[in-house]
Structure formats: C-alpha cells, structure tokens
PyMOL Python script that loads the backbone (N, CA, C, O; Angstrom):
from pymol import cmd

cmd.read_pdbstr("""\
ATOM      1  N   MET A   1     120.023  83.200  71.194  1.00  0.00           N
ATOM      2  CA  MET A   1     118.731  83.604  71.717  1.00  0.00           C
ATOM      3  C   MET A   1     118.969  84.632  72.822  1.00  0.00           C
ATOM      4  O   MET A   1     119.779  84.415  73.724  1.00  0.00           O
ATOM      5  N   ASP A   2     118.249  85.757  72.736  1.00  0.00           N
ATOM      6  CA  ASP A   2     118.430  86.784  73.759  1.00  0.00           C
ATOM      7  C   ASP A   2     117.624  86.455  75.020  1.00  0.00           C
ATOM      8  O   ASP A   2     116.720  85.620  74.991  1.00  0.00           O
ATOM      9  N   THR A   3     117.957  87.104  76.095  1.00  0.00           N
ATOM     10  CA  THR A   3     117.398  86.788  77.411  1.00  0.00           C
ATOM     11  C   THR A   3     115.882  86.972  77.495  1.00  0.00           C
ATOM     12  O   THR A   3     115.208  86.073  77.998  1.00  0.00           O
ATOM     13  N   PRO A   4     115.300  88.101  77.024  1.00  0.00           N
ATOM     14  CA  PRO A   4     113.841  88.238  77.131  1.00  0.00           C
ATOM     15  C   PRO A   4     113.059  87.145  76.402  1.00  0.00           C
ATOM     16  O   PRO A   4     112.044  86.672  76.914  1.00  0.00           O
ATOM     17  N   SER A   5     113.511  86.742  75.228  1.00  0.00           N
ATOM     18  CA  SER A   5     112.795  85.687  74.514  1.00  0.00           C
ATOM     19  C   SER A   5     113.002  84.329  75.190  1.00  0.00           C
ATOM     20  O   SER A   5     112.115  83.476  75.149  1.00  0.00           O
ATOM     21  N   LEU A   6     114.156  84.130  75.804  1.00  0.00           N
ATOM     22  CA  LEU A   6     114.398  82.897  76.552  1.00  0.00           C
ATOM     23  C   LEU A   6     113.466  82.810  77.758  1.00  0.00           C
ATOM     24  O   LEU A   6     112.911  81.750  78.046  1.00  0.00           O
ATOM     25  N   ILE A   7     113.299  83.917  78.453  1.00  0.00           N
ATOM     26  CA  ILE A   7     112.414  83.948  79.620  1.00  0.00           C
ATOM     27  C   ILE A   7     110.978  83.682  79.188  1.00  0.00           C
ATOM     28  O   ILE A   7     110.273  82.916  79.845  1.00  0.00           O
ATOM     29  N   LYS A   8     110.533  84.294  78.100  1.00  0.00           N
ATOM     30  CA  LYS A   8     109.172  84.073  77.605  1.00  0.00           C
ATOM     31  C   LYS A   8     108.979  82.640  77.152  1.00  0.00           C
ATOM     32  O   LYS A   8     107.904  82.072  77.349  1.00  0.00           O
ATOM     33  N   SER A   9     109.991  82.045  76.552  1.00  0.00           N
ATOM     34  CA  SER A   9     109.851  80.660  76.088  1.00  0.00           C
ATOM     35  C   SER A   9     109.752  79.679  77.253  1.00  0.00           C
ATOM     36  O   SER A   9     109.198  78.591  77.100  1.00  0.00           O
ATOM     37  N   LEU A  10     110.282  80.052  78.409  1.00  0.00           N
ATOM     38  CA  LEU A  10     110.179  79.205  79.600  1.00  0.00           C
ATOM     39  C   LEU A  10     108.840  79.380  80.312  1.00  0.00           C
ATOM     40  O   LEU A  10     108.540  78.640  81.249  1.00  0.00           O
ATOM     41  N   GLY A  11     108.027  80.354  79.876  1.00  0.00           N
ATOM     42  CA  GLY A  11     106.731  80.580  80.490  1.00  0.00           C
ATOM     43  C   GLY A  11     106.774  81.448  81.721  1.00  0.00           C
ATOM     44  O   GLY A  11     105.825  81.463  82.505  1.00  0.00           O
ATOM     45  N   VAL A  12     107.866  82.175  81.905  1.00  0.00           N
ATOM     46  CA  VAL A  12     108.018  83.045  83.067  1.00  0.00           C
ATOM     47  C   VAL A  12     107.716  84.470  82.622  1.00  0.00           C
ATOM     48  O   VAL A  12     108.226  84.936  81.603  1.00  0.00           O
ATOM     49  N   SER A  13     106.878  85.159  83.402  1.00  0.00           N
ATOM     50  CA  SER A  13     106.618  86.562  83.086  1.00  0.00           C
ATOM     51  C   SER A  13     107.151  87.438  84.213  1.00  0.00           C
ATOM     52  O   SER A  13     106.997  87.121  85.392  1.00  0.00           O
ATOM     53  N   LEU A  14     107.766  88.519  83.838  1.00  0.00           N
ATOM     54  CA  LEU A  14     108.328  89.434  84.822  1.00  0.00           C
ATOM     55  C   LEU A  14     107.236  90.381  85.321  1.00  0.00           C
ATOM     56  O   LEU A  14     106.354  90.757  84.549  1.00  0.00           O
ATOM     57  N   PRO A  15     107.278  90.771  86.595  1.00  0.00           N
ATOM     58  CA  PRO A  15     106.271  91.692  87.109  1.00  0.00           C
ATOM     59  C   PRO A  15     106.447  93.097  86.538  1.00  0.00           C
ATOM     60  O   PRO A  15     107.540  93.486  86.124  1.00  0.00           O
ATOM     61  N   SER A  16     105.350  93.844  86.526  1.00  0.00           N
ATOM     62  CA  SER A  16     105.388  95.206  86.003  1.00  0.00           C
ATOM     63  C   SER A  16     106.064  96.136  87.022  1.00  0.00           C
ATOM     64  O   SER A  16     106.171  95.798  88.200  1.00  0.00           O
ATOM     65  N   PRO A  17     106.511  97.291  86.567  1.00  0.00           N
ATOM     66  CA  PRO A  17     107.102  98.255  87.500  1.00  0.00           C
ATOM     67  C   PRO A  17     106.113  98.697  88.589  1.00  0.00           C
ATOM     68  O   PRO A  17     106.525  98.955  89.720  1.00  0.00           O
ATOM     69  N   ALA A  18     104.833  98.785  88.268  1.00  0.00           N
ATOM     70  CA  ALA A  18     103.823  99.152  89.273  1.00  0.00           C
ATOM     71  C   ALA A  18     103.736  98.081  90.352  1.00  0.00           C
ATOM     72  O   ALA A  18     103.590  98.401  91.532  1.00  0.00           O
ATOM     73  N   TYR A  19     103.823  96.823  89.962  1.00  0.00           N
ATOM     74  CA  TYR A  19     103.778  95.730  90.935  1.00  0.00           C
ATOM     75  C   TYR A  19     105.005  95.765  91.846  1.00  0.00           C
ATOM     76  O   TYR A  19     104.884  95.633  93.064  1.00  0.00           O
ATOM     77  N   LEU A  20     106.176  95.943  91.254  1.00  0.00           N
ATOM     78  CA  LEU A  20     107.412  95.991  92.042  1.00  0.00           C
ATOM     79  C   LEU A  20     107.416  97.169  93.008  1.00  0.00           C
ATOM     80  O   LEU A  20     107.844  97.032  94.154  1.00  0.00           O
ATOM     81  N   THR A  21     106.942  98.318  92.553  1.00  0.00           N
ATOM     82  CA  THR A  21     106.869  99.497  93.414  1.00  0.00           C
ATOM     83  C   THR A  21     105.939  99.252  94.592  1.00  0.00           C
ATOM     84  O   THR A  21     106.272  99.578  95.732  1.00  0.00           O
ATOM     85  N   GLY A  22     104.772  98.677  94.317  1.00  0.00           N
ATOM     86  CA  GLY A  22     103.824  98.381  95.388  1.00  0.00           C
ATOM     87  C   GLY A  22     104.364  97.357  96.364  1.00  0.00           C
ATOM     88  O   GLY A  22     104.199  97.512  97.574  1.00  0.00           O
ATOM     89  N   ALA A  23     105.009  96.307  95.861  1.00  0.00           N
ATOM     90  CA  ALA A  23     105.560  95.273  96.736  1.00  0.00           C
ATOM     91  C   ALA A  23     106.629  95.852  97.660  1.00  0.00           C
ATOM     92  O   ALA A  23     106.680  95.510  98.842  1.00  0.00           O
ATOM     93  N   ILE A  24     107.473  96.716  97.131  1.00  0.00           N
ATOM     94  CA  ILE A  24     108.508  97.338  97.958  1.00  0.00           C
ATOM     95  C   ILE A  24     107.882  98.285  98.972  1.00  0.00           C
ATOM     96  O   ILE A  24     108.268  98.284 100.141  1.00  0.00           O
ATOM     97  N   ALA A  25     106.915  99.095  98.535  1.00  0.00           N
ATOM     98  CA  ALA A  25     106.276 100.055  99.444  1.00  0.00           C
ATOM     99  C   ALA A  25     105.545  99.342 100.571  1.00  0.00           C
ATOM    100  O   ALA A  25     105.689  99.720 101.734  1.00  0.00           O
ATOM    101  N   PHE A  26     104.761  98.314 100.246  1.00  0.00           N
ATOM    102  CA  PHE A  26     104.033  97.590 101.290  1.00  0.00           C
ATOM    103  C   PHE A  26     104.993  96.834 102.203  1.00  0.00           C
ATOM    104  O   PHE A  26     104.729  96.690 103.397  1.00  0.00           O
ATOM    105  N   GLY A  27     106.088  96.358 101.658  1.00  0.00           N
ATOM    106  CA  GLY A  27     107.090  95.702 102.492  1.00  0.00           C
ATOM    107  C   GLY A  27     107.720  96.648 103.487  1.00  0.00           C
ATOM    108  O   GLY A  27     107.940  96.281 104.641  1.00  0.00           O
ATOM    109  N   LEU A  28     108.015  97.871 103.051  1.00  0.00           N
ATOM    110  CA  LEU A  28     108.591  98.868 103.958  1.00  0.00           C
ATOM    111  C   LEU A  28     107.593  99.293 105.031  1.00  0.00           C
ATOM    112  O   LEU A  28     107.960  99.448 106.196  1.00  0.00           O
ATOM    113  N   VAL A  29     106.323  99.482 104.638  1.00  0.00           N
ATOM    114  CA  VAL A  29     105.296  99.828 105.625  1.00  0.00           C
ATOM    115  C   VAL A  29     105.139  98.684 106.621  1.00  0.00           C
ATOM    116  O   VAL A  29     104.990  98.920 107.820  1.00  0.00           O
ATOM    117  N   GLY A  30     105.171  97.447 106.131  1.00  0.00           N
ATOM    118  CA  GLY A  30     105.058  96.293 107.011  1.00  0.00           C
ATOM    119  C   GLY A  30     106.220  96.189 107.975  1.00  0.00           C
ATOM    120  O   GLY A  30     106.033  95.847 109.142  1.00  0.00           O
ATOM    121  N   MET A  31     107.413  96.478 107.500  1.00  0.00           N
ATOM    122  CA  MET A  31     108.584  96.427 108.366  1.00  0.00           C
ATOM    123  C   MET A  31     108.495  97.496 109.461  1.00  0.00           C
ATOM    124  O   MET A  31     108.836  97.237 110.615  1.00  0.00           O
ATOM    125  N   ALA A  32     108.037  98.690 109.095  1.00  0.00           N
ATOM    126  CA  ALA A  32     107.875  99.756 110.085  1.00  0.00           C
ATOM    127  C   ALA A  32     106.772  99.402 111.079  1.00  0.00           C
ATOM    128  O   ALA A  32     106.912  99.661 112.274  1.00  0.00           O
ATOM    129  N   ALA A  33     105.676  98.813 110.596  1.00  0.00           N
ATOM    130  CA  ALA A  33     104.577  98.429 111.487  1.00  0.00           C
ATOM    131  C   ALA A  33     105.024  97.337 112.449  1.00  0.00           C
ATOM    132  O   ALA A  33     104.672  97.367 113.628  1.00  0.00           O
ATOM    133  N   TYR A  34     105.786  96.385 111.962  1.00  0.00           N
ATOM    134  CA  TYR A  34     106.281  95.318 112.829  1.00  0.00           C
ATOM    135  C   TYR A  34     107.193  95.887 113.917  1.00  0.00           C
ATOM    136  O   TYR A  34     107.067  95.529 115.088  1.00  0.00           O
ATOM    137  N   ALA A  35     108.104  96.767 113.528  1.00  0.00           N
ATOM    138  CA  ALA A  35     109.025  97.350 114.503  1.00  0.00           C
ATOM    139  C   ALA A  35     108.265  98.189 115.542  1.00  0.00           C
ATOM    140  O   ALA A  35     108.577  98.142 116.732  1.00  0.00           O
ATOM    141  N   HIS A  36     107.277  98.947 115.085  1.00  0.00           N
ATOM    142  CA  HIS A  36     106.486  99.756 116.008  1.00  0.00           C
ATOM    143  C   HIS A  36     105.680  98.865 116.954  1.00  0.00           C
ATOM    144  O   HIS A  36     105.622  99.118 118.157  1.00  0.00           O
ATOM    145  N   GLY A  37     105.059  97.820 116.401  1.00  0.00           N
ATOM    146  CA  GLY A  37     104.292  96.903 117.237  1.00  0.00           C
ATOM    147  C   GLY A  37     105.151  96.209 118.274  1.00  0.00           C
ATOM    148  O   GLY A  37     104.707  95.965 119.396  1.00  0.00           O
ATOM    149  N   LYS A  38     106.368  95.895 117.903  1.00  0.00           N
ATOM    150  CA  LYS A  38     107.283  95.262 118.848  1.00  0.00           C
ATOM    151  C   LYS A  38     107.698  96.241 119.944  1.00  0.00           C
ATOM    152  O   LYS A  38     107.810  95.871 121.112  1.00  0.00           O
ATOM    153  N   ARG A  39     107.924  97.496 119.551  1.00  0.00           N
ATOM    154  CA  ARG A  39     108.348  98.502 120.517  1.00  0.00           C
ATOM    155  C   ARG A  39     107.253  98.812 121.541  1.00  0.00           C
ATOM    156  O   ARG A  39     107.546  98.973 122.725  1.00  0.00           O
ATOM    157  N   VAL A  40     105.988  98.897 121.095  1.00  0.00           N
ATOM    158  CA  VAL A  40     104.888  99.236 122.009  1.00  0.00           C
ATOM    159  C   VAL A  40     104.155  97.992 122.509  1.00  0.00           C
ATOM    160  O   VAL A  40     103.141  98.099 123.199  1.00  0.00           O
ATOM    161  N   GLU A  41     104.669  96.816 122.162  1.00  0.00           N
ATOM    162  CA  GLU A  41     104.129  95.524 122.608  1.00  0.00           C
ATOM    163  C   GLU A  41     102.665  95.328 122.212  1.00  0.00           C
ATOM    164  O   GLU A  41     101.822  95.005 123.049  1.00  0.00           O
ATOM    165  N   ARG A  42     102.377  95.529 120.918  1.00  0.00           N
ATOM    166  CA  ARG A  42     101.041  95.285 120.375  1.00  0.00           C
ATOM    167  C   ARG A  42     101.156  94.168 119.338  1.00  0.00           C
ATOM    168  O   ARG A  42     101.668  94.374 118.238  1.00  0.00           O
ATOM    169  N   ARG A  43     100.672  92.983 119.710  1.00  0.00           N
ATOM    170  CA  ARG A  43     100.801  91.802 118.853  1.00  0.00           C
ATOM    171  C   ARG A  43     100.041  91.972 117.540  1.00  0.00           C
ATOM    172  O   ARG A  43     100.520  91.539 116.492  1.00  0.00           O
ATOM    173  N   GLN A  44      98.856  92.600 117.582  1.00  0.00           N
ATOM    174  CA  GLN A  44      98.059  92.732 116.368  1.00  0.00           C
ATOM    175  C   GLN A  44      98.784  93.596 115.331  1.00  0.00           C
ATOM    176  O   GLN A  44      98.752  93.294 114.138  1.00  0.00           O
ATOM    177  N   THR A  45      99.426  94.651 115.778  1.00  0.00           N
ATOM    178  CA  THR A  45     100.193  95.500 114.864  1.00  0.00           C
ATOM    179  C   THR A  45     101.370  94.730 114.277  1.00  0.00           C
ATOM    180  O   THR A  45     101.691  94.886 113.099  1.00  0.00           O
ATOM    181  N   GLN A  46     102.008  93.908 115.086  1.00  0.00           N
ATOM    182  CA  GLN A  46     103.114  93.085 114.585  1.00  0.00           C
ATOM    183  C   GLN A  46     102.625  92.133 113.499  1.00  0.00           C
ATOM    184  O   GLN A  46     103.276  91.999 112.462  1.00  0.00           O
ATOM    185  N   TRP A  47     101.494  91.472 113.716  1.00  0.00           N
ATOM    186  CA  TRP A  47     100.998  90.500 112.744  1.00  0.00           C
ATOM    187  C   TRP A  47     100.540  91.177 111.457  1.00  0.00           C
ATOM    188  O   TRP A  47     100.723  90.624 110.372  1.00  0.00           O
ATOM    189  N   ILE A  48      99.948  92.365 111.561  1.00  0.00           N
ATOM    190  CA  ILE A  48      99.583  93.095 110.341  1.00  0.00           C
ATOM    191  C   ILE A  48     100.849  93.481 109.586  1.00  0.00           C
ATOM    192  O   ILE A  48     100.875  93.441 108.355  1.00  0.00           O
ATOM    193  N   GLY A  49     101.898  93.854 110.314  1.00  0.00           N
ATOM    194  CA  GLY A  49     103.177  94.163 109.676  1.00  0.00           C
ATOM    195  C   GLY A  49     103.759  92.966 108.948  1.00  0.00           C
ATOM    196  O   GLY A  49     104.269  93.100 107.836  1.00  0.00           O
ATOM    197  N   VAL A  50     103.686  91.803 109.565  1.00  0.00           N
ATOM    198  CA  VAL A  50     104.169  90.577 108.915  1.00  0.00           C
ATOM    199  C   VAL A  50     103.343  90.287 107.659  1.00  0.00           C
ATOM    200  O   VAL A  50     103.888  89.916 106.619  1.00  0.00           O
ATOM    201  N   ALA A  51     102.032  90.460 107.768  1.00  0.00           N
ATOM    202  CA  ALA A  51     101.157  90.230 106.608  1.00  0.00           C
ATOM    203  C   ALA A  51     101.495  91.194 105.471  1.00  0.00           C
ATOM    204  O   ALA A  51     101.521  90.797 104.306  1.00  0.00           O
ATOM    205  N   LEU A  52     101.754  92.459 105.808  1.00  0.00           N
ATOM    206  CA  LEU A  52     102.124  93.435 104.778  1.00  0.00           C
ATOM    207  C   LEU A  52     103.443  93.081 104.104  1.00  0.00           C
ATOM    208  O   LEU A  52     103.620  93.333 102.912  1.00  0.00           O
ATOM    209  N   MET A  53     104.354  92.510 104.849  1.00  0.00           N
ATOM    210  CA  MET A  53     105.637  92.143 104.256  1.00  0.00           C
ATOM    211  C   MET A  53     105.529  90.917 103.350  1.00  0.00           C
ATOM    212  O   MET A  53     106.259  90.815 102.364  1.00  0.00           O
ATOM    213  N   LEU A  54     104.629  89.988 103.669  1.00  0.00           N
ATOM    214  CA  LEU A  54     104.617  88.709 102.967  1.00  0.00           C
ATOM    215  C   LEU A  54     103.541  88.545 101.897  1.00  0.00           C
ATOM    216  O   LEU A  54     103.714  87.732 100.989  1.00  0.00           O
ATOM    217  N   PHE A  55     102.439  89.287 101.972  1.00  0.00           N
ATOM    218  CA  PHE A  55     101.349  89.025 101.052  1.00  0.00           C
ATOM    219  C   PHE A  55     101.676  89.255  99.580  1.00  0.00           C
ATOM    220  O   PHE A  55     101.076  88.579  98.745  1.00  0.00           O
ATOM    221  N   PRO A  56     102.591  90.166  99.191  1.00  0.00           N
ATOM    222  CA  PRO A  56     102.884  90.307  97.762  1.00  0.00           C
ATOM    223  C   PRO A  56     103.437  89.031  97.112  1.00  0.00           C
ATOM    224  O   PRO A  56     103.342  88.866  95.896  1.00  0.00           O
ATOM    225  N   TYR A  57     104.011  88.138  97.913  1.00  0.00           N
ATOM    226  CA  TYR A  57     104.528  86.885  97.362  1.00  0.00           C
ATOM    227  C   TYR A  57     103.392  85.937  96.973  1.00  0.00           C
ATOM    228  O   TYR A  57     103.590  85.051  96.142  1.00  0.00           O
ATOM    229  N   ALA A  58     102.215  86.111  97.557  1.00  0.00           N
ATOM    230  CA  ALA A  58     101.093  85.213  97.302  1.00  0.00           C
ATOM    231  C   ALA A  58     100.134  85.744  96.239  1.00  0.00           C
ATOM    232  O   ALA A  58      99.318  84.986  95.715  1.00  0.00           O
ATOM    233  N   ILE A  59     100.219  87.027  95.915  1.00  0.00           N
ATOM    234  CA  ILE A  59      99.287  87.649  94.972  1.00  0.00           C
ATOM    235  C   ILE A  59     100.071  88.105  93.748  1.00  0.00           C
ATOM    236  O   ILE A  59     101.071  88.813  93.870  1.00  0.00           O
ATOM    237  N   SER A  60      99.612  87.696  92.572  1.00  0.00           N
ATOM    238  CA  SER A  60     100.356  88.034  91.356  1.00  0.00           C
ATOM    239  C   SER A  60      99.699  89.128  90.519  1.00  0.00           C
ATOM    240  O   SER A  60     100.300  89.606  89.557  1.00  0.00           O
ATOM    241  N   THR A  61      98.483  89.529  90.865  1.00  0.00           N
ATOM    242  CA  THR A  61      97.785  90.558  90.114  1.00  0.00           C
ATOM    243  C   THR A  61      98.011  91.914  90.778  1.00  0.00           C
ATOM    244  O   THR A  61      97.856  92.050  91.991  1.00  0.00           O
ATOM    245  N   THR A  62      98.379  92.912  89.981  1.00  0.00           N
ATOM    246  CA  THR A  62      98.734  94.217  90.530  1.00  0.00           C
ATOM    247  C   THR A  62      97.564  94.875  91.248  1.00  0.00           C
ATOM    248  O   THR A  62      97.718  95.335  92.379  1.00  0.00           O
ATOM    249  N   TRP A  63      96.394  94.928  90.610  1.00  0.00           N
ATOM    250  CA  TRP A  63      95.260  95.599  91.239  1.00  0.00           C
ATOM    251  C   TRP A  63      94.832  94.903  92.523  1.00  0.00           C
ATOM    252  O   TRP A  63      94.410  95.565  93.471  1.00  0.00           O
ATOM    253  N   LEU A  64      94.934  93.582  92.569  1.00  0.00           N
ATOM    254  CA  LEU A  64      94.565  92.848  93.772  1.00  0.00           C
ATOM    255  C   LEU A  64      95.580  93.090  94.890  1.00  0.00           C
ATOM    256  O   LEU A  64      95.212  93.178  96.061  1.00  0.00           O
ATOM    257  N   MET A  65      96.849  93.195  94.524  1.00  0.00           N
ATOM    258  CA  MET A  65      97.871  93.470  95.525  1.00  0.00           C
ATOM    259  C   MET A  65      97.645  94.834  96.162  1.00  0.00           C
ATOM    260  O   MET A  65      97.751  94.975  97.381  1.00  0.00           O
ATOM    261  N   TYR A  66      97.333  95.843  95.345  1.00  0.00           N
ATOM    262  CA  TYR A  66      97.065  97.170  95.890  1.00  0.00           C
ATOM    263  C   TYR A  66      95.800  97.177  96.744  1.00  0.00           C
ATOM    264  O   TYR A  66      95.747  97.888  97.747  1.00  0.00           O
ATOM    265  N   SER A  67      94.793  96.412  96.375  1.00  0.00           N
ATOM    266  CA  SER A  67      93.559  96.346  97.157  1.00  0.00           C
ATOM    267  C   SER A  67      93.804  95.718  98.524  1.00  0.00           C
ATOM    268  O   SER A  67      93.390  96.266  99.545  1.00  0.00           O
ATOM    269  N   VAL A  68      94.471  94.577  98.543  1.00  0.00           N
ATOM    270  CA  VAL A  68      94.763  93.901  99.815  1.00  0.00           C
ATOM    271  C   VAL A  68      95.695  94.756 100.667  1.00  0.00           C
ATOM    272  O   VAL A  68      95.510  94.841 101.881  1.00  0.00           O
ATOM    273  N   GLY A  69      96.676  95.381 100.063  1.00  0.00           N
ATOM    274  CA  GLY A  69      97.584  96.252 100.800  1.00  0.00           C
ATOM    275  C   GLY A  69      96.864  97.440 101.417  1.00  0.00           C
ATOM    276  O   GLY A  69      97.156  97.827 102.549  1.00  0.00           O
ATOM    277  N   ALA A  70      95.929  98.020 100.680  1.00  0.00           N
ATOM    278  CA  ALA A  70      95.162  99.148 101.223  1.00  0.00           C
ATOM    279  C   ALA A  70      94.305  98.704 102.405  1.00  0.00           C
ATOM    280  O   ALA A  70      94.170  99.433 103.388  1.00  0.00           O
ATOM    281  N   ILE A  71      93.728  97.512 102.307  1.00  0.00           N
ATOM    282  CA  ILE A  71      92.909  96.995 103.412  1.00  0.00           C
ATOM    283  C   ILE A  71      93.779  96.747 104.639  1.00  0.00           C
ATOM    284  O   ILE A  71      93.384  97.082 105.756  1.00  0.00           O
ATOM    285  N   LEU A  72      94.948  96.167 104.444  1.00  0.00           N
ATOM    286  CA  LEU A  72      95.849  95.935 105.579  1.00  0.00           C
ATOM    287  C   LEU A  72      96.342  97.250 106.188  1.00  0.00           C
ATOM    288  O   LEU A  72      96.466  97.354 107.408  1.00  0.00           O
ATOM    289  N   CYS A  73      96.621  98.245 105.361  1.00  0.00           N
ATOM    290  CA  CYS A  73      97.031  99.550 105.891  1.00  0.00           C
ATOM    291  C   CYS A  73      95.882 100.208 106.645  1.00  0.00           C
ATOM    292  O   CYS A  73      96.103 100.868 107.660  1.00  0.00           O
ATOM    293  N   ALA A  74      94.667 100.034 106.159  1.00  0.00           N
ATOM    294  CA  ALA A  74      93.499 100.553 106.891  1.00  0.00           C
ATOM    295  C   ALA A  74      93.382  99.831 108.234  1.00  0.00           C
ATOM    296  O   ALA A  74      93.000 100.440 109.234  1.00  0.00           O
ATOM    297  N   GLY A  75      93.706  98.551 108.262  1.00  0.00           N
ATOM    298  CA  GLY A  75      93.715  97.818 109.512  1.00  0.00           C
ATOM    299  C   GLY A  75      94.707  98.379 110.503  1.00  0.00           C
ATOM    300  O   GLY A  75      94.455  98.381 111.708  1.00  0.00           O
ATOM    301  N   LEU A  76      95.847  98.859 110.001  1.00  0.00           N
ATOM    302  CA  LEU A  76      96.813  99.515 110.882  1.00  0.00           C
ATOM    303  C   LEU A  76      96.237 100.787 111.475  1.00  0.00           C
ATOM    304  O   LEU A  76      96.432 101.071 112.657  1.00  0.00           O
ATOM    305  N   LEU A  77      95.525 101.558 110.652  1.00  0.00           N
ATOM    306  CA  LEU A  77      94.943 102.805 111.137  1.00  0.00           C
ATOM    307  C   LEU A  77      93.849 102.545 112.169  1.00  0.00           C
ATOM    308  O   LEU A  77      93.744 103.273 113.157  1.00  0.00           O
ATOM    309  N   VAL A  78      93.043 101.527 111.951  1.00  0.00           N
ATOM    310  CA  VAL A  78      91.976 101.188 112.882  1.00  0.00           C
ATOM    311  C   VAL A  78      92.563 100.644 114.178  1.00  0.00           C
ATOM    312  O   VAL A  78      92.003 100.862 115.252  1.00  0.00           O
ATOM    313  N   ASN A  79      93.670  99.951 114.087  1.00  0.00           N
ATOM    314  CA  ASN A  79      94.295  99.272 115.231  1.00  0.00           C
ATOM    315  C   ASN A  79      95.035 100.222 116.166  1.00  0.00           C
ATOM    316  O   ASN A  79      95.331  99.855 117.303  1.00  0.00           O
ATOM    317  N   ARG A  80      95.336 101.421 115.714  1.00  0.00           N
ATOM    318  CA  ARG A  80      96.122 102.326 116.575  1.00  0.00           C
ATOM    319  C   ARG A  80      95.298 102.807 117.769  1.00  0.00           C
ATOM    320  O   ARG A  80      94.069 102.742 117.771  1.00  0.00           O
ATOM    321  N   GLU A  81      95.999 103.279 118.757  1.00  0.00           N
ATOM    322  CA  GLU A  81      95.316 103.742 119.978  1.00  0.00           C
ATOM    323  C   GLU A  81      95.131 105.235 119.956  1.00  0.00           C
ATOM    324  O   GLU A  81      94.576 105.802 120.897  1.00  0.00           O
TER     325      GLU A  81
END
""", "prot")
cmd.dss("prot")
cmd.show_as("cartoon", "prot")
cmd.util.cbc("prot")
cmd.orient("prot")
C-alpha cells in the first residue's frame, strides 16, 4: 500500500498548498509583530502577534484562515501609533 492511500484510509487529509502558504505567512507576520511589540513595549501588539502565530492551528478551512488573518493584520494596522 502506498503512502497517500494509507493516509486517506486513516482519515487524515493533508492541507492544501494555499493553506500552508497562508499559515507560514501569518506566522512570520505574527513573529515580527511580537518582536516589534516587545521592543516598543506594546502589550496589545504582542498579543496580536501571538494570535497570528497560533490561530492557523485552530482553523482548518483555508478561506476562514485567510479571513481571520486579514482581520488580525488589520488590527495591527489600527493598533499602531
């Protein structure tokens, strides 16, 4: 039995390339936001950065992940001074 059919028989589905790209991009933006918030001592920016890094683990739908990520990134823009 080859690996893809074994994975499907176990009921596990692999994420799409669009999902993986978005998860990596939002994670990098979150890491940069966290570092910036820590440097300028802004707790809200740090927490938005943490949320950007972790939320892809809780959302499995690609369009929903991009929607939540866009809202969190907009929160970063609104939060700046």
